[in-house]
C-alpha positions as MATLAB code, in Angstrom:
seq = 'MKRFRWNIYLLIILLSSCTAGFDRINTDPRKSDSIPPGDQLTAAAYFMDGGREMGYPNLYLFQPMVQYLSGAPGMSAGGKYVLNEFYNNCMWENLYGKSIKQLADLLARHKDNPKVVNYCAAARILKVYVFSLLTDTYGDIPYSEAGMAWYGKNYTPAYDRQADIYADFFKELTEAVAQFDRSQEPVYNDILYGGDITKWKRLAASIRLRLAMRLTKANETMARIQVQMAYAAGPMTDQMDNFRMLHDDYAYPDLRGNSYAQALQEDRVYQWAKGCSTFVNYLKAENDPRLPTFFTNQDAEGNDITSVTHYLSIAPGMYYWDDELQFVSPDGVIIPAANKYCFINQPFYQLRAPFLHMGYAEVCFLLAEAAVRGWIPETANRWYQQGIRAAIDQLKLYPEISYIPEENINAFVNAHVLTAGREIEQINMQKWVALFPNGFEAYANQRRSGYPVLAPITDKGSESQTNGVLPRRLFYPATEAFSNTIHYQEALDRMGGTDDWLYRMWWDR';
ca = [
       0.000    0.000    0.000;
       1.523    3.270   -1.123;
      -0.804    5.974    0.140;
       0.997    6.257    3.490;
       4.055    4.899    5.208;
       3.933    1.388    6.645;
       4.896    2.534   10.114;
       1.409    4.006   10.506;
       0.023    0.472   10.199;
       2.232   -0.629   13.068;
       1.086    2.362   15.095;
      -2.558    1.499   14.448;
      -2.116   -2.124   15.495;
      -0.377   -1.091   18.704;
      -3.085    1.389   19.615;
      -6.233   -0.370   18.449;
      -7.459   -2.046   21.656;
     -10.839   -0.897   23.018;
     -10.939    0.845   26.398;
     -13.788    2.149   28.500;
     -12.878    4.310   31.532;
     -11.101    7.640   31.182;
      -8.309    6.433   33.448;
      -7.407    3.950   30.712;
      -8.490    5.993   27.725;
      -6.206    8.852   28.662;
      -2.999    6.971   29.434;
       0.106    7.878   27.464;
      -0.643    6.823   23.854;
       2.904    6.909   22.537;
       5.655    5.910   25.039;
       8.061    7.631   22.681;
       8.678   11.026   21.135;
       9.627    9.396   17.844;
       6.116    8.972   16.383;
       5.791   11.552   13.581;
       2.763   13.853   13.955;
       1.592   12.871   10.481;
       1.340    9.260   11.612;
      -0.781   10.244   14.591;
      -3.008   12.400   12.399;
      -3.508    9.463   10.039;
      -4.110    7.024   12.903;
      -6.796    9.328   14.329;
      -8.483    9.424   10.926;
      -8.350    5.661   10.471;
      -9.875    5.048   13.882;
     -12.982    6.972   12.755;
     -14.096    4.374   10.213;
     -11.750    1.389   10.147;
     -11.821   -1.922   11.991;
     -15.542   -2.754   12.213;
     -16.315   -1.233   15.641;
     -17.380    2.069   14.059;
     -19.352    0.160   11.447;
     -21.668   -1.299   14.074;
     -23.447    1.891   15.221;
     -23.813    3.029   11.620;
     -25.310   -0.276   10.454;
     -27.330   -1.332   13.472;
     -28.362    1.975   15.041;
     -28.392    4.988   12.757;
     -29.260    3.491    9.377;
     -32.378    1.761   10.740;
     -33.234    4.899   12.732;
     -33.366    7.026    9.567;
     -35.065    4.117    7.775;
     -32.449    3.410    5.133;
     -32.292   -0.298    6.037;
     -34.172   -2.839    8.096;
     -34.445   -6.588    8.469;
     -31.043   -7.820    9.645;
     -30.457   -9.465   13.026;
     -29.205   -6.771   15.376;
     -31.207   -3.996   13.714;
     -33.723   -4.123   16.534;
     -31.370   -1.641   18.225;
     -32.043    1.114   15.697;
     -35.140   -0.276   14.013;
     -37.258   -0.948   17.107;
     -35.323    1.109   19.668;
     -34.087   -1.736   21.842;
     -31.008   -0.947   23.921;
     -27.866   -2.767   22.842;
     -25.098   -1.584   25.130;
     -22.298   -2.761   22.850;
     -23.546   -0.823   19.817;
     -24.506    2.087   22.075;
     -20.964    2.378   23.459;
     -18.936    1.848   20.275;
     -18.610    5.493   19.293;
     -17.700    6.608   22.807;
     -15.041    3.964   23.340;
     -13.487    4.185   19.892;
     -13.515    7.926   19.374;
     -12.403    8.855   22.886;
     -10.087    5.906   23.338;
      -8.426    6.145   19.933;
      -9.029    9.213   17.751;
      -9.226   11.823   20.518;
      -6.313   10.209   22.340;
      -4.094   10.603   19.281;
      -5.183   14.151   18.468;
      -4.906   15.383   22.052;
      -1.432   13.889   22.362;
      -0.294   15.367   19.050;
      -1.477   18.830   20.054;
      -0.028   18.648   23.578;
       3.390   17.421   22.420;
       3.782   19.971   19.629;
       1.992   23.054   20.919;
       5.267   24.980   21.214;
       6.910   23.645   18.058;
       6.437   26.116   15.169;
       7.914   23.662   12.654;
       4.884   21.380   12.858;
       2.230   24.070   13.107;
       0.426   22.723   10.013;
      -0.022   19.312   11.629;
      -1.507   21.023   14.677;
      -3.899   23.096   12.570;
      -5.121   20.005   10.722;
      -5.426   18.094   14.017;
      -7.600   20.838   15.497;
      -9.977   20.657   12.531;
     -10.169   16.885   12.734;
     -10.656   17.073   16.496;
     -13.662   19.373   16.046;
     -15.152   16.868   13.630;
     -14.625   13.896   15.948;
     -16.070   15.739   18.931;
     -19.048   16.807   16.802;
     -19.842   13.129   16.202;
     -19.761   12.538   19.944;
     -21.802   15.511   21.128;
     -24.366   15.124   18.331;
     -24.869   11.526   19.466;
     -24.709   11.761   23.276;
     -25.380   15.440   24.096;
     -23.299   16.961   26.907;
     -19.929   15.190   26.897;
     -16.401   15.496   28.305;
     -14.777   18.048   26.002;
     -12.537   20.759   27.427;
     -10.825   18.335   29.844;
     -11.007   15.202   27.677;
      -7.940   13.365   26.441;
      -5.526   15.088   28.811;
      -5.138   12.637   31.688;
      -1.517   11.899   30.752;
      -0.605   15.592   30.732;
      -3.060   17.054   33.245;
      -3.580   14.005   35.490;
      -7.341   14.545   35.244;
      -8.948   11.124   35.032;
     -12.517   12.352   35.583;
     -13.168   15.104   33.030;
     -16.200   17.346   33.376;
     -19.108   17.059   30.972;
     -19.330   20.325   29.021;
     -22.700   21.678   27.992;
     -23.403   21.209   24.298;
     -23.999   24.936   23.783;
     -20.524   25.666   25.139;
     -18.996   22.907   23.028;
     -20.479   24.349   19.858;
     -19.223   27.834   20.698;
     -15.739   26.395   21.109;
     -16.046   24.456   17.834;
     -16.417   27.712   15.938;
     -13.497   29.272   17.819;
     -11.287   26.263   17.131;
     -12.099   26.251   13.433;
     -11.292   29.967   13.166;
      -7.982   29.607   14.978;
      -6.984   26.427   13.149;
      -7.396   28.024    9.738;
      -5.368   31.057   10.854;
      -2.693   28.756   12.246;
      -1.710   27.221    8.894;
       1.687   28.509    7.759;
       2.989   27.626    4.289;
       6.511   28.608    5.314;
       6.668   25.699    7.756;
       6.848   21.938    7.180;
       3.921   20.639    5.110;
       1.630   17.911    6.416;
       3.418   14.729    5.372;
       1.674   11.358    5.493;
      -1.722   13.056    5.182;
      -4.202   10.317    4.250;
      -7.037   12.820    3.809;
      -5.701   15.631    1.634;
      -2.102   14.809    0.789;
      -0.840   17.876    2.641;
      -2.987   20.323    0.648;
      -3.572   23.227    3.055;
      -6.197   24.795    0.796;
      -8.325   21.661    1.021;
      -7.956   21.569    4.811;
      -9.201   25.165    4.948;
     -12.168   24.269    2.759;
     -12.904   21.349    5.065;
     -12.893   23.698    8.051;
     -15.381   26.007    6.296;
     -17.561   23.029    5.312;
     -17.635   21.623    8.847;
     -18.507   25.111   10.121;
     -21.367   25.202    7.595;
     -22.714   21.826    8.750;
     -22.460   22.670   12.451;
     -23.934   26.140   11.937;
     -26.994   24.720   10.199;
     -27.382   22.302   13.104;
     -28.362   25.303   15.257;
     -31.373   26.500   13.256;
     -33.755   25.532   16.086;
     -31.493   26.276   19.055;
     -29.947   29.616   18.111;
     -30.958   30.958   14.707;
     -28.871   34.103   15.090;
     -25.695   32.141   15.747;
     -26.597   29.748   12.943;
     -26.952   32.604   10.455;
     -23.710   34.297   11.511;
     -21.701   31.091   11.333;
     -23.229   30.100    7.974;
     -22.222   33.471    6.600;
     -18.694   33.043    7.974;
     -18.433   29.607    6.367;
     -19.715   30.951    3.073;
     -17.216   33.815    3.137;
     -14.338   31.490    4.041;
     -15.065   29.193    1.122;
     -16.293   25.596    1.671;
     -15.748   22.682   -0.724;
     -15.877   23.596   -4.408;
     -16.039   20.167   -6.052;
     -15.690   16.430   -5.460;
     -11.917   16.709   -5.129;
     -12.494   18.435   -1.783;
     -14.544   15.539   -0.373;
     -13.723   14.563    3.206;
     -13.383   10.835    2.703;
     -11.236    8.010    3.947;
      -9.774    5.652    1.375;
      -9.644    1.979    2.279;
      -8.142   -1.237    0.972;
      -9.192   -4.863    0.757;
      -8.354   -5.859    4.339;
     -10.681   -7.717    6.685;
     -11.240   -7.311   10.420;
      -9.390   -6.333   12.543;
      -7.266   -4.415   10.018;
      -8.176   -0.712   10.076;
      -7.358   -0.339    6.414;
     -10.650   -2.078    5.566;
     -13.854   -0.021    5.604;
     -15.559   -0.509    8.992;
     -19.086   -0.357    7.563;
     -18.207   -2.985    4.967;
     -16.572   -5.123    7.640;
     -19.776   -5.013    9.683;
     -21.832   -5.955    6.622;
     -19.517   -8.814    5.730;
     -19.581  -10.288    9.229;
     -21.771  -13.402    9.009;
     -22.847  -12.170    5.538;
     -25.160   -9.619    7.129;
     -25.352   -7.744    3.812;
     -27.838  -10.276    2.442;
     -30.224   -9.539    5.336;
     -29.760   -5.737    5.290;
     -32.955   -5.064    3.373;
     -34.013   -1.816    1.792;
     -36.432   -0.053    4.142;
     -39.759    0.901    2.556;
     -39.424    4.547    3.647;
     -36.225    4.942    1.629;
     -36.996    2.644   -1.294;
     -40.500    3.997   -1.849;
     -39.182    7.563   -1.882;
     -36.599    6.613   -4.505;
     -39.343    4.974   -6.564;
     -41.671    7.956   -6.261;
     -38.908   10.281   -7.445;
     -37.920    7.959  -10.339;
     -34.446    8.103   -8.860;
     -31.835    6.435  -11.090;
     -29.812    5.534   -7.978;
     -32.271    2.859   -6.830;
     -30.500   -0.021   -8.671;
     -27.183    1.346   -7.455;
     -28.256    1.120   -3.816;
     -30.242   -2.129   -3.872;
     -30.693   -5.415   -5.695;
     -32.932   -8.487   -5.585;
     -31.456  -11.957   -6.011;
     -32.807  -15.463   -5.716;
     -31.171  -18.256   -3.708;
     -28.732  -18.950   -6.569;
     -27.680  -15.316   -6.858;
     -29.650  -14.536  -10.021;
     -30.997  -11.007  -10.374;
     -34.794  -10.961   -9.951;
     -35.436   -7.222   -9.654;
     -37.497   -7.375  -12.856;
     -39.870   -9.641  -10.936;
     -39.921   -8.075   -7.480;
     -39.328   -4.450   -8.543;
     -37.315   -3.679   -5.413;
     -39.854   -4.933   -2.916;
     -38.903   -3.326    0.396;
     -39.393   -4.167    4.046;
     -41.304   -2.115    6.607;
     -39.261   -0.276    9.250;
     -38.751   -2.373   12.362;
     -39.372   -5.729   10.709;
     -36.918   -8.604   10.645;
     -36.519  -10.397    7.339;
     -38.147  -13.505    8.850;
     -41.242  -11.687   10.165;
     -43.126  -12.063    6.871;
     -43.353  -15.691    5.787;
     -45.581  -15.120    2.746;
     -44.194  -15.832   -0.684;
     -44.142  -13.114   -3.299;
     -46.253  -13.848   -6.353;
     -45.790  -11.590   -9.377;
     -48.740  -10.557  -11.580;
     -47.704  -13.179  -14.122;
     -47.459  -15.937  -11.519;
     -43.730  -16.058  -10.732;
     -43.251  -17.224   -7.131;
     -40.387  -15.894   -5.004;
     -39.776  -17.476   -1.571;
     -40.166  -15.151    1.410;
     -36.437  -15.244    2.204;
     -35.571  -13.746   -1.190;
     -38.383  -11.340   -1.907;
     -36.986   -8.155   -0.335;
     -34.272   -6.085   -1.980;
     -30.988   -5.809   -0.106;
     -27.951   -3.565   -0.138;
     -25.866   -3.711   -3.306;
     -22.340   -5.117   -3.349;
     -20.314   -1.895   -3.885;
     -21.282   -0.811   -0.370;
     -19.898   -3.885    1.351;
     -16.562   -3.914   -0.430;
     -13.734   -3.624    2.098;
     -11.959   -1.184   -0.217;
     -14.961    1.100   -0.419;
     -14.227    4.630    0.809;
     -16.141    6.209    3.653;
     -17.483    9.677    2.905;
     -17.624   11.742    6.079;
     -18.662   14.913    4.284;
     -18.932   15.574    0.583;
     -19.437   18.387   -1.860;
     -23.054   17.291   -2.375;
     -23.846   17.923    1.285;
     -22.223   21.345    1.058;
     -24.445   22.172   -1.934;
     -27.586   21.243   -0.004;
     -26.453   23.277    3.005;
     -25.899   26.294    0.758;
     -29.297   25.731   -0.852;
     -30.971   25.800    2.559;
     -28.994   28.877    3.580;
     -30.168   30.595    0.407;
     -33.806   29.667    1.119;
     -33.426   31.208    4.564;
     -32.034   34.379    3.009;
     -28.685   34.061    4.747;
     -26.471   34.086    1.646;
     -26.852   35.877   -1.723;
     -27.339   32.743   -3.811;
     -30.101   31.077   -5.822;
     -31.393   28.134   -3.795;
     -32.526   26.083   -6.796;
     -29.085   26.296   -8.387;
     -27.437   24.767   -5.319;
     -30.263   22.242   -4.899;
     -29.806   20.901   -8.411;
     -26.033   21.033   -8.104;
     -26.339   19.006   -4.912;
     -28.382   16.320   -6.661;
     -25.863   16.116   -9.480;
     -22.927   15.958   -7.056;
     -24.675   13.274   -4.981;
     -24.990   11.052   -8.041;
     -21.435   11.786   -9.091;
     -19.998   10.904   -5.668;
     -21.151    7.313   -6.133;
     -18.245    6.894   -8.544;
     -16.057    6.672   -5.437;
     -17.281    3.116   -4.870;
     -15.507    0.157   -6.481;
     -17.387   -1.781   -9.168;
     -20.222    0.767   -9.174;
     -22.455    0.982  -12.242;
     -22.256    4.501  -13.630;
     -25.550    6.227  -14.343;
     -25.735    7.540  -17.938;
     -25.343   11.299  -18.245;
     -28.659   11.712  -20.046;
     -30.433    9.999  -17.137;
     -28.700   12.288  -14.663;
     -29.674   15.378  -16.646;
     -33.283   14.272  -16.888;
     -33.472   13.587  -13.151;
     -31.840   16.881  -12.180;
     -34.032   18.896  -14.561;
     -37.141   17.228  -13.146;
     -36.278   18.466   -9.661;
     -37.051   22.122   -9.104;
     -37.745   23.703   -5.740;
     -41.384   24.441   -4.998;
     -42.327   27.553   -3.034;
     -43.174   26.649    0.553;
     -41.607   23.179    0.315;
     -37.964   24.102   -0.194;
     -36.631   22.975    3.187;
     -38.379   19.622    2.858;
     -37.184   19.035   -0.710;
     -33.592   19.979    0.067;
     -33.364   17.779    3.126;
     -35.042   14.821    1.458;
     -32.482   14.873   -1.330;
     -29.778   15.404    1.276;
     -31.019   12.233    3.006;
     -30.480   10.310   -0.214;
     -27.074   11.909   -0.751;
     -25.871   10.945    2.733;
     -26.436    7.209    2.252;
     -24.710    5.180    3.722;
     -23.524    7.752    6.315;
     -26.051    7.063    9.046;
     -24.190    9.254   11.564;
     -24.987   12.488    9.719;
     -28.361   11.316    8.417;
     -29.518   10.697   11.996;
     -28.292   14.112   13.139;
     -29.917   15.913   10.209;
     -33.212   14.071   10.628;
     -33.466   15.237   14.230;
     -32.566   18.770   13.204;
     -34.731   19.118   10.094;
     -37.483   16.576   10.692;
     -36.808   14.934    7.321;
     -37.466   12.314    6.325;
     -40.743   12.068    8.179;
     -40.310    8.605    9.642;
     -42.947    5.921    9.187;
     -44.328    4.169   12.274;
     -42.288    1.071   13.048;
     -43.626   -2.464   12.830;
     -42.968   -4.066   16.209;
     -43.901   -7.722   16.129;
     -43.202   -9.125   19.575;
     -43.547   -5.706   21.257;
     -39.775   -5.298   21.672;
     -39.560   -1.518   21.492;
     -38.411    0.126   24.720;
     -39.719    3.571   23.662;
     -43.189    2.556   22.452;
     -41.986    3.213   18.927;
     -40.733    6.754   19.610;
     -37.418    7.665   17.925;
     -34.561    8.110   20.448;
     -33.068   11.596   20.359;
     -29.632   10.553   21.636;
     -27.711    7.505   22.859;
     -27.142    6.530   26.471;
     -23.832    7.274   28.140;
     -21.764    4.096   28.648;
     -22.631    2.461   31.946;
     -18.945    2.544   32.955;
     -19.204    6.319   33.329;
     -21.458    5.839   36.377;
     -18.559    4.491   38.453;
     -15.446    5.773   36.626;
     -16.565    9.430   36.409;
     -19.389    9.450   38.950;
     -19.648   13.117   39.927;
     -19.514   14.615   36.445;
     -21.682   11.851   35.012;
     -24.366   12.640   37.590;
     -24.089   16.364   36.827;
     -24.836   15.612   33.192;
     -27.798   13.458   34.184;
     -29.123   16.165   36.492;
     -29.285   18.510   33.492;
     -31.584   15.921   31.854;
     -33.837   15.663   34.885;
     -31.859   13.084   36.841;
     -31.850   10.042   34.553;
     -29.978    8.992   31.415;
     -32.834    9.416   28.967;
     -32.489    8.547   25.275;
     -35.725   10.412   24.502;
     -34.268   13.629   25.905;
     -33.782   16.336   23.279;
     -30.294   17.779   23.404;
     -29.659   21.529   23.192;
     -29.788   21.948   19.400;
     -32.699   19.495   19.025;
     -35.420   21.644   20.555;
];
């Protein structure tokens, strides 16, 4: 593999064990001053979506929650809202115990070294992104004191309020961009942007844009100001600016393989990850040419039968075995129950598939919404249509993908024009499609925008622990109750005294 030096692989292997308590999470991650900062930056990035653990919450929690997929064993967690502590804790343990550990150490070790200022600037941007995943999932979290036990000997960090965390996000992004210095050493071993400072600055503006729009319900004034700052700074301009991780054909536990694909390949789950009716029926209603890219139907021998089943989809909350009826086509073709539902297409469970954390298409939709709100001097429909086109184009990132003919793309884009009074809905529905398979952001945007409007779940067996109500956050890991007792209880007190996954966090009001 030639995209980065082999010593980063050794670093990843050495640092890849899961940990739970902050006393263990924040121990010295390096043991040596010889690890190059570029290797730590790359390790932090790989920990975000390599090695399967980060694939679990995406596949089993967030994708069923936003009704992309349903049917597979384990999807009761996100499809019926049944607590699974392992899936619930994966983001916390992996992002704090691995990504944040590396970034905090990099910044602490090199804060007074002007030669590596560009590594520090990039690390600050990436750190904002990682913490945004955590706070958008759990709410109030350890932030200002997190990751510094080795340097500050603080093993029980306070839980910062989400409003304060967001304010610091915007400060950090501003300072990080100003910190870049082209006269100093470039960012070597940069798996994300190859040391291109301009692209890192565009990423910072794009993340600011996403986080600013998150605040439309909580603080519209701050949202507008930060959107305008992001727009002025210059977010992504094309697909080459996409914030994505490249992967290779390596299976678990190797971090070089896509974590989402690793989760799908485990026990061949991909064949039971069925297209959810909310998603599939929307694609059908819109005559979306991406439907056969996302899903397929095959019989027991692997033959394509989509011409018979026409992408029959499963209701949200159902397991694939819940419906035992055969499918009978109008002309009498019989398809056994086990094969009648469409399931996720093979490009998405290739280990060498990239993972798109944020793409140009999302930026286009954010700008379209900002224009609708009158916050930027742009034509909303232009950015809306550009977002649709970019969302189709970004699928070319996936290996063995079938390209959609240009004339089909043009026809689809031209058929989609914003309608007065429905702009926010239309933009966010197409954004939902564009985000697939990134359940992390789709879940956050659904709570913020209300789109898609989720269908009631089917709960055979009455398993749901929320009476079918969508959780608004995840629970804190149970280990926090005894490893960080005082600050954990303070966070719970702000929610009324209990760890409540129906509690609406600050920006979700």
